[in-house]
Structures are given as structure tokens and as C-alpha cells.
GUDREN-756126 format. One record per residue (C-alpha): x, y, z; residue in one letter; residue number from 1. Coordinates in pm, 1 decimal, decimal comma. Layout:
N
{xx=X	yy=Y	zz=Z	resn=a	resi=NUM}
...
//
This chain:
130
{xx=2184,7	yy=1977,8	zz=122,0	resn=m	resi=1}
{xx=1827,3	yy=1854,9	zz=107,7	resn=r	resi=2}
{xx=1705,1	yy=1577,3	zz=320,3	resn=k	resi=3}
{xx=1658,8	yy=1250,8	zz=165,1	resn=r	resi=4}
{xx=1376,4	yy=1017,4	zz=260,9	resn=y	resi=5}
{xx=1353,9	yy=641,3	zz=242,8	resn=p	resi=6}
{xx=1041,7	yy=505,6	zz=69,5	resn=f	resi=7}
{xx=862,1	yy=207,3	zz=-33,4	resn=d	resi=8}
{xx=644,5	yy=160,6	zz=-333,1	resn=y	resi=9}
{xx=437,0	yy=-95,3	zz=-516,3	resn=a	resi=10}
{xx=291,7	yy=-111,4	zz=-869,5	resn=i	resi=11}
{xx=-84,3	yy=-150,1	zz=-883,4	resn=v	resi=12}
{xx=-191,1	yy=-415,1	zz=-1141,7	resn=r	resi=13}
{xx=-513,2	yy=-494,7	zz=-1306,4	resn=v	resi=14}
{xx=-547,3	yy=-873,1	zz=-1346,7	resn=v	resi=15}
{xx=-857,8	yy=-930,9	zz=-1557,8	resn=p	resi=16}
{xx=-842,5	yy=-1324,8	zz=-1519,1	resn=r	resi=17}
{xx=-654,2	yy=-1420,3	zz=-1214,6	resn=v	resi=18}
{xx=-629,4	yy=-1783,1	zz=-1347,1	resn=d	resi=19}
{xx=-423,7	yy=-1672,7	zz=-1652,1	resn=r	resi=20}
{xx=-181,0	yy=-1446,1	zz=-1450,9	resn=g	resi=21}
{xx=-181,2	yy=-1174,3	zz=-1719,3	resn=e	resi=22}
{xx=-183,0	yy=-811,7	zz=-1579,9	resn=f	resi=23}
{xx=-158,4	yy=-446,1	zz=-1685,9	resn=l	resi=24}
{xx=20,0	yy=-190,8	zz=-1470,9	resn=n	resi=25}
{xx=-224,2	yy=70,8	zz=-1360,7	resn=a	resi=26}
{xx=-69,5	yy=272,9	zz=-1080,7	resn=g	resi=27}
{xx=194,6	yy=323,3	zz=-822,3	resn=v	resi=28}
{xx=158,1	yy=365,6	zz=-458,1	resn=i	resi=29}
{xx=439,0	yy=528,4	zz=-258,6	resn=l	resi=30}
{xx=491,1	yy=550,0	zz=111,1	resn=f	resi=31}
{xx=758,5	yy=720,3	zz=338,0	resn=s	resi=32}
{xx=703,7	yy=704,6	zz=711,2	resn=s	resi=33}
{xx=989,9	yy=950,9	zz=780,4	resn=t	resi=34}
{xx=826,9	yy=1211,3	zz=551,0	resn=a	resi=35}
{xx=468,6	yy=1131,0	zz=653,1	resn=a	resi=36}
{xx=391,3	yy=1075,3	zz=286,1	resn=f	resi=37}
{xx=137,5	yy=829,3	zz=126,9	resn=l	resi=38}
{xx=44,9	yy=901,4	zz=-233,1	resn=g	resi=39}
{xx=-74,0	yy=711,0	zz=-542,6	resn=a	resi=40}
{xx=-112,2	yy=772,6	zz=-910,3	resn=r	resi=41}
{xx=-352,4	yy=549,0	zz=-1100,5	resn=v	resi=42}
{xx=-466,3	yy=544,9	zz=-1466,4	resn=g	resi=43}
{xx=-540,8	yy=240,3	zz=-1672,3	resn=c	resi=44}
{xx=-507,6	yy=235,2	zz=-2048,6	resn=n	resi=45}
{xx=-846,9	yy=91,9	zz=-2149,3	resn=h	resi=46}
{xx=-745,0	yy=-32,6	zz=-2490,8	resn=h	resi=47}
{xx=-467,7	yy=-225,8	zz=-2355,0	resn=r	resi=48}
{xx=-700,8	yy=-371,9	zz=-2086,9	resn=m	resi=49}
{xx=-959,1	yy=-471,0	zz=-2340,0	resn=r	resi=50}
{xx=-686,6	yy=-656,8	zz=-2531,9	resn=a	resi=51}
{xx=-637,0	yy=-865,2	zz=-2223,2	resn=l	resi=52}
{xx=-1003,3	yy=-907,8	zz=-2154,7	resn=a	resi=53}
{xx=-1244,3	yy=-789,6	zz=-2428,3	resn=p	resi=54}
{xx=-1547,5	yy=-821,7	zz=-2201,7	resn=d	resi=55}
{xx=-1409,1	yy=-653,1	zz=-1894,5	resn=i	resi=56}
{xx=-1625,0	yy=-400,8	zz=-1704,8	resn=d	resi=57}
{xx=-1402,7	yy=-96,9	zz=-1749,2	resn=v	resi=58}
{xx=-1618,9	yy=127,2	zz=-1528,1	resn=a	resi=59}
{xx=-1596,9	yy=-116,4	zz=-1258,8	resn=l	resi=60}
{xx=-1214,5	yy=-136,5	zz=-1271,1	resn=v	resi=61}
{xx=-1195,4	yy=238,3	zz=-1286,9	resn=d	resi=62}
{xx=-1409,2	yy=253,4	zz=-969,2	resn=s	resi=63}
{xx=-1179,3	yy=20,1	zz=-793,0	resn=y	resi=64}
{xx=-863,1	yy=202,1	zz=-898,0	resn=l	resi=65}
{xx=-1022,6	yy=542,8	zz=-804,6	resn=d	resi=66}
{xx=-1046,4	yy=426,2	zz=-448,3	resn=t	resi=67}
{xx=-661,3	yy=380,4	zz=-402,2	resn=i	resi=68}
{xx=-588,4	yy=756,7	zz=-389,2	resn=p	resi=69}
{xx=-864,2	yy=805,3	zz=-160,3	resn=k	resi=70}
{xx=-738,4	yy=538,3	zz=80,0	resn=v	resi=71}
{xx=-391,7	yy=717,6	zz=55,0	resn=c	resi=72}
{xx=-544,0	yy=1051,9	zz=144,3	resn=a	resi=73}
{xx=-730,1	yy=895,4	zz=436,7	resn=g	resi=74}
{xx=-1045,3	yy=1042,3	zz=607,6	resn=g	resi=75}
{xx=-1415,8	yy=960,9	zz=580,4	resn=p	resi=76}
{xx=-1412,5	yy=948,6	zz=190,3	resn=e	resi=77}
{xx=-1197,8	yy=637,8	zz=227,6	resn=a	resi=78}
{xx=-1451,4	yy=446,4	zz=450,6	resn=g	resi=79}
{xx=-1322,5	yy=271,2	zz=767,7	resn=s	resi=80}
{xx=-981,8	yy=216,7	zz=626,5	resn=i	resi=81}
{xx=-942,8	yy=594,9	zz=593,7	resn=g	resi=82}
{xx=-926,0	yy=609,2	zz=977,2	resn=a	resi=83}
{xx=-614,2	yy=406,3	zz=1005,8	resn=l	resi=84}
{xx=-258,2	yy=553,5	zz=1023,2	resn=p	resi=85}
{xx=-64,9	yy=603,6	zz=700,7	resn=q	resi=86}
{xx=146,2	yy=292,8	zz=767,4	resn=r	resi=87}
{xx=-155,1	yy=75,3	zz=822,8	resn=a	resi=88}
{xx=-329,1	yy=211,4	zz=516,3	resn=r	resi=89}
{xx=-15,7	yy=141,0	zz=305,6	resn=f	resi=90}
{xx=9,8	yy=-215,9	zz=421,2	resn=h	resi=91}
{xx=-361,8	yy=-272,1	zz=372,0	resn=w	resi=92}
{xx=-316,0	yy=-144,6	zz=-9,9	resn=l	resi=93}
{xx=-20,8	yy=-363,3	zz=-72,7	resn=v	resi=94}
{xx=-140,5	yy=-681,1	zz=92,9	resn=a	resi=95}
{xx=-140,5	yy=-976,7	zz=-123,8	resn=p	resi=96}
{xx=-472,9	yy=-1067,0	zz=-279,5	resn=r	resi=97}
{xx=-634,4	yy=-1275,9	zz=-548,4	resn=s	resi=98}
{xx=-869,3	yy=-1026,1	zz=-700,1	resn=t	resi=99}
{xx=-887,6	yy=-811,4	zz=-1020,7	resn=i	resi=100}
{xx=-666,9	yy=-537,0	zz=-856,8	resn=i	resi=101}
{xx=-341,4	yy=-659,4	zz=-716,2	resn=q	resi=102}
{xx=1,4	yy=-504,1	zz=-631,6	resn=t	resi=103}
{xx=362,8	yy=-608,3	zz=-696,6	resn=s	resi=104}
{xx=600,9	yy=-684,4	zz=-426,2	resn=p	resi=105}
{xx=724,3	yy=-374,5	zz=-235,5	resn=v	resi=106}
{xx=1040,3	yy=-207,3	zz=-360,3	resn=h	resi=107}
{xx=1233,7	yy=65,4	zz=-177,6	resn=s	resi=108}
{xx=1446,2	yy=375,8	zz=-253,0	resn=g	resi=109}
{xx=1557,9	yy=695,1	zz=-124,7	resn=v	resi=110}
{xx=1477,8	yy=1056,3	zz=-248,4	resn=s	resi=111}
{xx=1439,6	yy=1420,5	zz=-150,0	resn=h	resi=112}
{xx=1154,1	yy=1463,0	zz=-392,9	resn=d	resi=113}
{xx=875,7	yy=1195,7	zz=-315,9	resn=l	resi=114}
{xx=609,5	yy=1356,5	zz=-543,0	resn=e	resi=115}
{xx=866,1	yy=1370,7	zz=-830,3	resn=g	resi=116}
{xx=947,8	yy=992,7	zz=-762,7	resn=v	resi=117}
{xx=592,4	yy=912,1	zz=-764,5	resn=l	resi=118}
{xx=531,5	yy=1084,6	zz=-1108,6	resn=e	resi=119}
{xx=863,4	yy=929,7	zz=-1250,4	resn=s	resi=120}
{xx=756,7	yy=572,2	zz=-1142,9	resn=l	resi=121}
{xx=427,9	yy=629,7	zz=-1294,9	resn=f	resi=122}
{xx=572,0	yy=740,4	zz=-1621,2	resn=d	resi=123}
{xx=821,5	yy=453,8	zz=-1641,2	resn=k	resi=124}
{xx=602,0	yy=177,8	zz=-1517,9	resn=l	resi=125}
{xx=240,8	yy=261,3	zz=-1598,9	resn=v	resi=126}
{xx=241,6	yy=478,4	zz=-1906,0	resn=r	resi=127}
{xx=261,1	yy=308,8	zz=-2231,7	resn=p	resi=128}
{xx=579,2	yy=376,9	zz=-2436,9	resn=p	resi=129}
{xx=571,1	yy=657,7	zz=-2680,8	resn=g	resi=130}
//
């Protein structure tokens, strides 16, 4: 029987206008301390994002989103945050903020295939239907 690992995850959201509270799911962050796993999948549908905010700077939003997997991986490419332990990096990523990039509340689960769960959550929660 394969070992099952508890994990926490949050959905990454693009909130073009914080005052309106509208958002678009743009990624998933998944963390398991027992498996020493911290990973993210990000990808924003530009067409849907422009429907919420026609004048949004798509390149800027993409640059923000691109930093999330770097922070998950850690190391110098992630700046000073990259030097923190995995748990601290996860909590930094999912901390509440009032910016264009936000995360959902943290949810939990258990699985033996964390990469598979990350891909599945991304498919269900981020990719547009169809």
C-alpha cells in the first residue's frame, strides 16, 4: 500500500479591481510538509482576464504569476523569500493580501500522488471548461 500524504492547497486568483471583488482563478499552490513538497501550477486565460478588465497589463500579471513557482522551488531565483523553509514560503504565498494577486482560503486533503493532485486541481479549478 502506498503512503498517503496530508496536504494543503490554495487557489491563486487574479483580482483586476480589488474594489469590485471579481476574480479569475489563475493557479494552484500545493504544500505537504510530510512529503517535503511545495509546488504550483499557474496559467491565466488572457481572454477571460481582459473580459474582467479590458485595460489590464497582461504582461505584468504574467510576471507576478511566474514568480509563484519560483518561490515554491526556493533558492536564489526566488529572492530573499527563496531562502526560507518550505513551510514559511507556503505561508508567505497564501497570506491574505489586497493586491491584484490573491489566494483562496487554504483547503486540505490526503493523497499518495501530490503531483497528480496538483495537476487535477489545476484542471478542475483553473482551466476553462471544454
